[in-house]
ZAFILUM-49474 format. One line per field, with one value per atom (N, C-alpha, C): x, y, z; atom name. Coordinates in steps of 0.02 Angstrom, whole numbers, plus 50000, padded with zeros to 5 digits. Layout:
N
x	(X:...)
y	(Y:...)
z	(Z:...)
atom	(CA:...)
END
This chain:
306
x	(49101:49103:49129:49179:49206:49179:49147:49119:49145:49169:49191:49143:49098:49047:49078:49133:49163:49194:49229:49261:49211:49155:49106:49120:49163:49174:49161:49153:49139:49195:49219:49276:49257:49307:49298:49307:49262:49268:49291:49323:49341:49290:49283:49234:49254:49205:49219:49247:49296:49327:49325:49320:49327:49401:49422:49493:49533:49591:49638:49608:49557:49529:49485:49466:49425:49353:49321:49249:49211:49154:49113:49086:49062:49038:48985:48993:48945:48952:48999:49008:49071:49064:49120:49163:49227:49272:49280:49271:49276:49350:49369:49437:49439:49482:49488:49558:49560:49624:49652:49714:49747:49782:49788:49820:49872:49932:49984:49988:49988:49995:50053:50107:50167:50159:50116:50101:50026:50003:49931:49896:49934:49903:49911:49940:49948:49879:49873:49809:49771:49789:49760:49797:49763:49792:49856:49862:49920:49954:49974:50004:50060:50109:50161:50134:50082:50054:50021:49987:49957:50011:50068:50122:50152:50161:50188:50143:50078:50031:50029:50039:50038:50101:50158:50221:50261:50251:50296:50264:50200:50167:50128:50140:50105:50031:50014:49945:49924:49881:49855:49788:49750:49685:49672:49625:49605:49534:49491:49424:49426:49382:49375:49304:49295:49229:49218:49159:49143:49138:49156:49148:49074:49058:48989:48945:48970:48930:48915:48963:48952:48916:48925:48886:48811:48796:48726:48695:48736:48710:48708:48760:48766:48750:48740:48724:48786:48774:48828:48855:48884:48914:48981:48995:49059:49111:49164:49216:49282:49319:49384:49437:49491:49551:49594:49617:49660:49723:49779:49840:49830:49802:49791:49728:49693:49634:49648:49605:49617:49630:49682:49701:49717:49734:49750:49693:49631:49573:49569:49541:49534:49482:49429:49374:49335:49299:49254:49197:49140:49082:49064:49033:49010:48933:48905:48831:48796:48831:48800:48809:48837:48845:48913:48957:49024:49063:49107:49149:49222:49265:49337:49369:49419:49458:49532:49567:49636:49684:49737:49788:49836:49854:49905:49871:49873:49839:49883:49872:49917:49900:49837:49817:49799:49827:49814:49826:49799:49811:49870:49877:49931:49915:49855:49835:49805:49844:49822:49761:49759:49703:49638:49640:49582:49561:49610:49595:49557:49581:49549:49479:49471:49405:49356:49377:49333:49315:49365:49351:49300:49307:49261:49191:49187:49121:49086:49124:49094:49067:49105:49082:49019:49017:48958:48896:48906:48851:48829:48869:48855:48811:48759:48718:48760:48743:48781:48791:48854:48870:48876:48870:48875:48944:48958:49021:49030:49089:49105:49138:49110:49136:49174:49240:49284:49319:49318:49353:49428:49463:49536:49567:49539:49564:49507:49506:49447:49437:49490:49483:49478:49460:49458:49394:49399:49340:49359:49313:49325:49385:49424:49482:49468:49513:49503:49493:49530:49524:49454:49415:49346:49297:49312:49263:49264:49322:49326:49339:49324:49338:49414:49442:49514:49530:49552:49564:49621:49656:49711:49686:49730:49713:49723:49675:49681:49702:49767:49795:49802:49781:49793:49837:49896:49940:49922:49912:49889:49946:49942:49989:49970:49909:49884:49824:49793:49738:49670:49665:49600:49548:49569:49520:49479:49500:49459:49393:49392:49341:49280:49225:49168:49175:49147:49155:49132:49079:49051:49089:49143:49180:49245:49263:49330:49343:49290:49300:49302:49291:49292:49363:49375:49444:49473:49432:49457:49481:49445:49466:49533:49539:49602:49661:49650:49704:49723:49672:49685:49723:49701:49734:49807:49818:49886:49933:49909:49951:49965:49914:49924:49968:49955:49993:50066:50080:50150:50194:50164:50204:50217:50187:50194:50258:50294:50351:50330:50357:50337:50348:50298:50299:50268:50300:50275:50277:50222:50220:50251:50302:50336:50301:50299:50265:50311:50377:50425:50422:50398:50395:50338:50309:50254:50279:50234:50246:50311:50324:50387:50371:50403:50388:50452:50453:50506:50482:50527:50509:50568:50554:50606:50596:50648:50647:50693:50714:50749:50812:50856:50921:50937:50889:50903:50837:50843:50785:50796:50741:50745:50701:50719:50672:50663:50601:50585:50534:50545:50497:50487:50431:50415:50416:50457:50462:50409:50372:50316:50334:50398:50419:50435:50437:50457:50523:50526:50583:50650:50655:50719:50740:50693:50708:50728:50691:50707:50776:50793:50859:50915:50904:50954:50964:50909:50915:50952:50938:50973:51047:51061:51131:51170:51138:51171:51185:51137:51148:51203:51203:51255:51324:51331:51396:51420:51373:51390:51396:51387:51391:51332:51274:51216:51157:51173:51119:51100:51143:51130:51083:51058:51013:51049:51115:51153:51206:51238:51290:51261:51301:51282:51222:51210:51158:51190:51156:51182:51126:51142:51095:51096:51041:51039:51024:50994:50976:50905:50877:50810:50771:50705:50659:50626:50608:50564:50495:50447:50381:50327:50292:50236:50255:50314:50337:50369:50376:50407:50467:50512:50571:50558:50584:50575:50644:50678:50743:50735:50788:50788:50854:50849:50908:50909:50970:50981:50997:50967:50975:50995:51022:51035:50971:50975:50916:50880:50918:50888:50855:50868:50841:50770:50725:50654:50637:50575:50553:50555:50535:50530:50596:50651:50717:50729:50698:50714:50672:50626:50586:50629:50676:50718:50765:50802:50844:50806:50745:50705:50683:50664:50644:50702:50762:50822:50836:50830:50840:50789:50726:50673:50688:50714:50733:50790:50841:50897:50874:50830:50805:50767:50724:50686:50731:50783:50831:50868:50888:50922:50875:50811:50762:50751:50761:50749:50807:50864:50922:50908:50919:50904:50967:51026:51087:51101:51135:51154:51197:51196:51238:51311:51351:51423:51451:51515:51546:51542:51554:51550:51479:51431:51361:51339:51365:51348:51376:51436:51463:51421:51398:51355:51289:51264:51202:51210:51266:51278:51281:51311:51313:51244:51201:51133:51093:51102:51066:51085:51148:51171:51139:51111:51079:51003:50978:50906:50875:50827:50794:50722:50700:50629:50586:50535:50489:50425:50396:50336:50343)
y	(51079:51008:51003:50961:50953:50890:50897:50839:50838:50780:50770:50723:50749:50708:50659:50681:50637:50576:50584:50528:50481:50507:50464:50456:50499:50495:50562:50561:50622:50633:50694:50709:50701:50684:50679:50749:50767:50832:50822:50872:50871:50913:50897:50933:51007:51050:51121:51142:51187:51211:51288:51315:51387:51403:51467:51484:51454:51427:51398:51341:51308:51248:51262:51326:51341:51321:51300:51285:51350:51344:51403:51430:51492:51526:51485:51474:51438:51363:51339:51267:51244:51194:51168:51123:51136:51097:51026:50977:50907:50887:50854:50829:50756:50743:50676:50649:50590:50561:50520:50534:50495:50435:50382:50321:50299:50285:50263:50187:50156:50084:50072:50040:50030:49980:49929:49880:49881:49931:49939:49883:49845:49792:49723:49720:49656:49626:49561:49528:49518:49555:49543:49484:49450:49389:49402:49459:49475:49539:49540:49602:49629:49588:49617:49646:49615:49642:49710:49718:49783:49837:49820:49868:49883:49832:49842:49887:49874:49915:49987:49993:50060:50100:50067:50103:50092:50036:50018:50016:50006:49992:50054:50078:50139:50129:50077:50068:49996:49981:49913:49917:49863:49861:49790:49782:49717:49722:49674:49675:49658:49688:49675:49652:49612:49592:49616:49642:49663:49603:49612:49559:49546:49489:49468:49521:49551:49599:49660:49684:49744:49728:49668:49647:49643:49623:49621:49690:49740:49808:49842:49832:49870:49828:49764:49722:49704:49679:49654:49710:49760:49817:49796:49818:49803:49854:49830:49873:49854:49905:49895:49934:49901:49933:49956:50019:50046:50075:50069:50100:50174:50206:50278:50295:50346:50372:50442:50470:50538:50587:50627:50677:50646:50582:50545:50547:50546:50546:50482:50484:50424:50376:50402:50359:50395:50356:50384:50335:50361:50320:50326:50273:50272:50276:50301:50305:50238:50183:50117:50085:50123:50097:50069:50064:50038:50089:50062:50102:50085:50137:50127:50163:50130:50163:50163:50216:50225:50215:50176:50164:50222:50253:50305:50373:50402:50466:50510:50574:50622:50632:50638:50653:50587:50577:50515:50524:50478:50478:50432:50412:50367:50294:50279:50210:50207:50185:50183:50137:50082:50036:50071:50110:50148:50199:50233:50281:50248:50189:50154:50131:50107:50085:50143:50201:50259:50281:50282:50301:50254:50189:50140:50149:50156:50163:50227:50281:50344:50337:50302:50292:50249:50198:50155:50192:50242:50282:50336:50349:50402:50376:50412:50391:50383:50336:50321:50383:50394:50451:50517:50518:50581:50589:50649:50665:50627:50600:50565:50613:50619:50665:50625:50638:50598:50643:50627:50669:50664:50718:50718:50672:50670:50627:50584:50520:50480:50460:50461:50439:50363:50340:50268:50237:50177:50143:50082:50059:50000:50010:49957:49957:49914:49915:49877:49803:49777:49707:49689:49738:49726:49732:49775:49794:49748:49722:49680:49607:49563:49492:49482:49447:49436:49378:49396:49347:49373:49327:49349:49397:49443:49492:49463:49476:49457:49520:49529:49593:49594:49649:49662:49724:49716:49773:49802:49867:49902:49941:49949:49992:50065:50078:50147:50149:50208:50218:50215:50181:50175:50141:50103:50070:50120:50184:50234:50246:50232:50258:50213:50244:50208:50200:50148:50135:50193:50226:50279:50345:50346:50408:50410:50357:50352:50398:50426:50468:50542:50560:50629:50656:50712:50738:50760:50785:50804:50743:50687:50625:50602:50606:50585:50626:50691:50735:50717:50704:50686:50620:50572:50506:50511:50552:50558:50586:50635:50663:50611:50574:50523:50466:50443:50387:50404:50468:50488:50477:50472:50463:50390:50344:50273:50244:50205:50168:50095:50059:49989:49947:49909:49869:49801:49747:49679:49644:49611:49571:49503:49484:49420:49366:49305:49249:49210:49223:49182:49189:49246:49259:49309:49307:49355:49427:49472:49544:49564:49537:49549:49581:49637:49675:49696:49686:49712:49778:49826:49889:49917:49958:49991:50066:50099:50172:50201:50263:50298:50263:50246:50220:50151:50119:50053:50017:49952:49913:49892:49873:49851:49790:49750:49705:49730:49738:49761:49714:49693:49647:49668:49647:49661:49595:49591:49531:49533:49479:49478:49458:49448:49424:49482:49467:49516:49549:49615:49653:49628:49613:49591:49523:49477:49412:49418:49459:49469:49499:49548:49580:49530:49488:49437:49389:49368:49322:49354:49417:49452:49461:49471:49478:49413:49357:49292:49283:49301:49295:49342:49402:49450:49426:49400:49375:49316:49277:49218:49235:49298:49317:49292:49283:49255:49303:49367:49417:49441:49432:49458:49412:49438:49400:49373:49378:49352:49401:49385:49429:49496:49547:49615:49642:49614:49642:49673:49718:49752:49758:49742:49753:49828:49862:49935:49958:49915:49934:49912:49942:49922:49983:49978:50025:49991:50031:50008:50038:49995:50019:49985:50024:50000:49938:49940:49887:49828:49829:49774:49800:49754:49772:49759:49804:49799:49806:49749:49751:49772:49803:49827:49806:49780:49764:49805:49830:49861:49806:49812:49761:49794:49755:49783:49808:49866:49899:49858:49825:49796:49728:49694:49627:49631:49594:49598:49561:49572:49547:49471:49436:49363:49330:49362:49333:49324:49367:49369:49323:49285:49238:49185:49155:49103:49131:49187:49215:49235:49261:49280:49218:49165:49102:49073:49076:49051:49092:49158:49201:49185:49177:49163:49099:49049:48986:48998:49035:49049:49090:49138:49180:49138:49094:49052:49006:48981:48940:48981:49041:49085:49106:49115:49135:49081:49019:48962:48951:48982:48975:49011:48978:49008:49027:49007:49023:49098:49125:49196:49211:49273:49293:49286:49266:49264:49335:49343:49409:49437:49395:49417:49438:49399:49415:49479:49491:49553:49613:49606:49662:49673:49619:49626:49660:49644:49674:49749:49771:49842:49877:49843:49871:49879:49829:49832:49887:49893:49945:50014:50022:50085:50103:50052:50064:50058:50060:50054:50124:50135:50199:50194:50239:50237:50264:50225:50247:50271:50228:50248:50222)
z	(49821:49800:49730:49717:49651:49619:49562:49527:49457:49433:49365:49331:49290:49259:49209:49176:49127:49157:49212:49245:49277:49296:49329:49403:49431:49503:49535:49600:49638:49687:49692:49735:49808:49848:49920:49950:49993:50026:50097:50125:50196:50235:50298:50338:50342:50336:50336:50404:50401:50463:50463:50522:50529:50529:50521:50519:50576:50557:50605:50644:50615:50645:50706:50719:50778:50766:50818:50812:50800:50766:50753:50819:50817:50878:50912:50977:51016:51012:50972:50964:51002:51043:51081:51038:51036:50993:51022:50980:51001:51003:51057:51063:51038:50990:50961:50976:51007:51026:50968:50948:50896:50928:50891:50914:50863:50886:50840:50841:50782:50774:50726:50752:50712:50655:50664:50611:50597:50560:50552:50514:50473:50434:50465:50525:50559:50573:50560:50569:50505:50452:50387:50354:50308:50280:50241:50209:50167:50191:50253:50280:50235:50212:50169:50104:50076:50013:50025:50081:50098:50102:50134:50139:50071:50029:49962:49920:49923:49885:49911:49975:50006:49987:49980:49975:49911:49876:49821:49752:49748:49683:49661:49600:49579:49562:49525:49503:49509:49557:49566:49602:49597:49630:49653:49699:49724:49752:49738:49767:49842:49880:49951:49965:50017:50039:50111:50124:50191:50237:50300:50349:50360:50391:50397:50430:50485:50522:50479:50441:50401:50336:50309:50251:50268:50330:50351:50352:50369:50373:50304:50263:50200:50139:50147:50089:50049:49989:49946:49903:49935:49898:49869:49808:49776:49800:49832:49859:49826:49804:49772:49809:49825:49852:49794:49797:49744:49777:49742:49769:49777:49727:49730:49691:49713:49680:49654:49612:49587:49645:49636:49685:49753:49754:49816:49866:49841:49884:49925:49985:50025:49999:49968:49945:49891:49851:49801:49790:49770:49756:49682:49656:49587:49587:49533:49530:49537:49519:49524:49593:49641:49709:49725:49675:49690:49732:49773:49817:49805:49800:49795:49854:49884:49936:49915:49933:49912:49969:49956:50006:50013:49958:49958:49962:50021:50033:50076:50073:50105:50179:50196:50265:50299:50358:50393:50467:50507:50578:50593:50656:50674:50662:50637:50624:50553:50505:50436:50428:50466:50462:50483:50535:50557:50504:50474:50421:50363:50342:50287:50305:50366:50388:50388:50412:50414:50343:50298:50229:50198:50210:50182:50212:50277:50310:50290:50283:50261:50190:50147:50079:50077:50119:50121:50147:50188:50214:50165:50113:50065:50009:49990:49933:49870:49829:49769:49726:49706:49662:49697:49763:49800:49832:49855:49887:49952:49963:50025:50073:50132:50183:50234:50240:50283:50333:50398:50448:50440:50455:50450:50501:50562:50615:50641:50627:50642:50714:50755:50824:50830:50889:50903:50875:50849:50823:50783:50740:50699:50653:50646:50602:50541:50493:50432:50447:50496:50515:50539:50563:50585:50527:50479:50428:50367:50349:50289:50307:50262:50270:50267:50316:50317:50269:50209:50156:50113:50078:50034:49981:49961:49910:49840:49796:49726:49688:49681:49658:49582:49552:49481:49476:49445:49433:49365:49363:49303:49271:49204:49169:49173:49191:49197:49243:49246:49293:49260:49204:49170:49214:49264:49307:49348:49350:49382:49346:49280:49236:49230:49210:49185:49110:49082:49011:48967:48987:48945:48952:48991:49001:48962:48927:48900:48841:48809:48751:48768:48830:48852:48848:48811:48805:48872:48918:48984:49023:49014:49047:49019:48952:48921:48948:48954:48978:49050:49091:49161:49165:49126:49126:49103:49052:49025:49078:49117:49169:49223:49243:49295:49270:49210:49183:49170:49158:49146:49207:49266:49327:49343:49306:49321:49291:49330:49304:49297:49246:49235:49297:49317:49378:49363:49387:49377:49445:49462:49522:49508:49547:49538:49579:49551:49584:49631:49627:49663:49738:49762:49835:49847:49907:49922:49921:49902:49905:49873:49813:49777:49710:49695:49634:49600:49534:49491:49462:49456:49424:49386:49338:49298:49303:49327:49332:49279:49286:49232:49210:49256:49237:49264:49296:49323:49337:49351:49372:49445:49477:49547:49558:49607:49640:49711:49731:49799:49828:49889:49921:49993:50021:50091:50129:50181:50222:50277:50284:50331:50402:50415:50481:50528:50593:50642:50621:50629:50603:50629:50693:50721:50692:50686:50658:50585:50548:50477:50468:50510:50506:50522:50572:50588:50529:50498:50441:50383:50369:50316:50333:50398:50420:50409:50423:50411:50336:50295:50222:50198:50224:50204:50223:50284:50307:50265:50240:50199:50125:50107:50037:49996:50027:49993:49990:49992:49993:49923:49874:49807:49768:49713:49669:49608:49607:49551:49528:49472:49444:49424:49431:49411:49449:49509:49552:49614:49645:49704:49756:49818:49873:49889:49873:49879:49950:49991:50059:50075:50127:50149:50172:50167:50197:50257:50306:50360:50346:50332:50311:50353:50394:50434:50475:50504:50549:50515:50449:50412:50372:50356:50316:50242:50201:50128:50095:50082:50048:49974:49947:49878:49846:49784:49745:49681:49663:49598:49548:49488:49437:49371:49325:49258:49226:49194:49168:49115:49072:49012:49023:49079:49090:49116:49084:49100:49164:49187:49252:49257:49204:49207:49225:49206:49220:49295:49336:49407:49449:49419:49458:49492:49456:49486:49539:49525:49577:49640:49633:49691:49729:49693:49726:49765:49736:49771:49834:49827:49886:49939:49920:49969:50007:49973:50006:50055:50034:50079:50140:50127:50181:50233:50211:50257:50298:50266:50303:50355:50338:50386:50442:50425:50475:50527:50507:50552:50601:50590:50635:50700:50755:50821:50861:50838:50875:50871:50921:50918:50857:50834:50778:50796:50747:50757:50753:50768:50764:50694:50644:50574:50557:50580:50566:50601:50661:50696:50659:50630:50591:50528:50498:50440:50459:50518:50541:50550:50578:50586:50518:50469:50402:50372:50383:50356:50391:50456:50494:50468:50449:50422:50355:50322:50257:50261:50322:50333:50334:50290:50285:50308:50352:50372:50315:50296:50245:50277:50321:50359:50430)
atom	(N:CA:C:N:CA:C:N:CA:C:N:CA:C:N:CA:C:N:CA:C:N:CA:C:N:CA:C:N:CA:C:N:CA:C:N:CA:C:N:CA:C:N:CA:C:N:CA:C:N:CA:C:N:CA:C:N:CA:C:N:CA:C:N:CA:C:N:CA:C:N:CA:C:N:CA:C:N:CA:C:N:CA:C:N:CA:C:N:CA:C:N:CA:C:N:CA:C:N:CA:C:N:CA:C:N:CA:C:N:CA:C:N:CA:C:N:CA:C:N:CA:C:N:CA:C:N:CA:C:N:CA:C:N:CA:C:N:CA:C:N:CA:C:N:CA:C:N:CA:C:N:CA:C:N:CA:C:N:CA:C:N:CA:C:N:CA:C:N:CA:C:N:CA:C:N:CA:C:N:CA:C:N:CA:C:N:CA:C:N:CA:C:N:CA:C:N:CA:C:N:CA:C:N:CA:C:N:CA:C:N:CA:C:N:CA:C:N:CA:C:N:CA:C:N:CA:C:N:CA:C:N:CA:C:N:CA:C:N:CA:C:N:CA:C:N:CA:C:N:CA:C:N:CA:C:N:CA:C:N:CA:C:N:CA:C:N:CA:C:N:CA:C:N:CA:C:N:CA:C:N:CA:C:N:CA:C:N:CA:C:N:CA:C:N:CA:C:N:CA:C:N:CA:C:N:CA:C:N:CA:C:N:CA:C:N:CA:C:N:CA:C:N:CA:C:N:CA:C:N:CA:C:N:CA:C:N:CA:C:N:CA:C:N:CA:C:N:CA:C:N:CA:C:N:CA:C:N:CA:C:N:CA:C:N:CA:C:N:CA:C:N:CA:C:N:CA:C:N:CA:C:N:CA:C:N:CA:C:N:CA:C:N:CA:C:N:CA:C:N:CA:C:N:CA:C:N:CA:C:N:CA:C:N:CA:C:N:CA:C:N:CA:C:N:CA:C:N:CA:C:N:CA:C:N:CA:C:N:CA:C:N:CA:C:N:CA:C:N:CA:C:N:CA:C:N:CA:C:N:CA:C:N:CA:C:N:CA:C:N:CA:C:N:CA:C:N:CA:C:N:CA:C:N:CA:C:N:CA:C:N:CA:C:N:CA:C:N:CA:C:N:CA:C:N:CA:C:N:CA:C:N:CA:C:N:CA:C:N:CA:C:N:CA:C:N:CA:C:N:CA:C:N:CA:C:N:CA:C:N:CA:C:N:CA:C:N:CA:C:N:CA:C:N:CA:C:N:CA:C:N:CA:C:N:CA:C:N:CA:C:N:CA:C:N:CA:C:N:CA:C:N:CA:C:N:CA:C:N:CA:C:N:CA:C:N:CA:C:N:CA:C:N:CA:C:N:CA:C:N:CA:C:N:CA:C:N:CA:C:N:CA:C:N:CA:C:N:CA:C:N:CA:C:N:CA:C:N:CA:C:N:CA:C:N:CA:C:N:CA:C:N:CA:C:N:CA:C:N:CA:C:N:CA:C:N:CA:C:N:CA:C:N:CA:C:N:CA:C:N:CA:C:N:CA:C:N:CA:C:N:CA:C:N:CA:C:N:CA:C:N:CA:C:N:CA:C:N:CA:C:N:CA:C:N:CA:C:N:CA:C:N:CA:C:N:CA:C:N:CA:C:N:CA:C:N:CA:C:N:CA:C:N:CA:C:N:CA:C:N:CA:C:N:CA:C:N:CA:C:N:CA:C:N:CA:C:N:CA:C:N:CA:C:N:CA:C:N:CA:C:N:CA:C:N:CA:C:N:CA:C:N:CA:C:N:CA:C:N:CA:C:N:CA:C:N:CA:C:N:CA:C:N:CA:C:N:CA:C:N:CA:C:N:CA:C:N:CA:C:N:CA:C:N:CA:C:N:CA:C:N:CA:C:N:CA:C:N:CA:C:N:CA:C:N:CA:C:N:CA:C:N:CA:C:N:CA:C:N:CA:C:N:CA:C:N:CA:C:N:CA:C:N:CA:C:N:CA:C:N:CA:C:N:CA:C:N:CA:C:N:CA:C:N:CA:C:N:CA:C:N:CA:C:N:CA:C:N:CA:C:N:CA:C:N:CA:C:N:CA:C:N:CA:C:N:CA:C:N:CA:C:N:CA:C:N:CA:C:N:CA:C:N:CA:C:N:CA:C:N:CA:C:N:CA:C:N:CA:C:N:CA:C:N:CA:C:N:CA:C:N:CA:C:N:CA:C:N:CA:C:N:CA:C:N:CA:C:N:CA:C:N:CA:C:N:CA:C:N:CA:C:N:CA:C:N:CA:C:N:CA:C:N:CA:C:N:CA:C:N:CA:C:N:CA:C:N:CA:C:N:CA:C:N:CA:C:N:CA:C:N:CA:C:N:CA:C:N:CA:C:N:CA:C:N:CA:C:N:CA:C)
END
């Protein structure tokens, strides 16, 4: 068990396994069925925001509330959703009873929602400040949509990972070293208000606007194709449509932007694009020949992310 007293958190452990995953002598190995869900966050109030936090945002958090049934069992526990936790752990507990769950983790099943639900439930069953034991493959059961209250996310984007810490841990030199390593990997990110699940970021040699579209993938692709054919896909002068990711069943367009222009400048261009996109989305006629060619071009620039 790995414990960091300075940070005030306890590492998540994995269930002990015998070599090559074999059950111990005399123990029958349990068969666990995995389930694949293409849109694991569908049914949550902010599906595109969940995808953005999972795939696009380095450091952010949001409070969660347990659903009525689980609040009755576990009480008014404070639960926080985090983009990432130390060492990409699925969950961690605090000595005061607070629980954090991490969206960005390495080991997962075919249903991210089920993974998150299991991480949260395991943490709630763990005594405060103790190690959280989480199975590698959770199998069928309650999903996030069952466990938490379905409500919009109140997202805070952070400049660093100080939100991991307890107040009395900030002067520990080991904590400082750990934070410096984690914070060095963060690129500046700003949540834009002009459209849902839209984030500006600045990387080494350029800036980007990246957003997650909450509509059915085929309809969203048709709308983008109409805009592309009409020359209305860009966010303004000196911008470039870089392509799209497919992430958890939704499309995430990306634009390259001039490096030096700050995030606030792009609120109006993004709002204008959002208006054009919604108008294109409302069109029900089949794509024209020009729009079909544009669609093929966009498909050629579509990269699978998850």
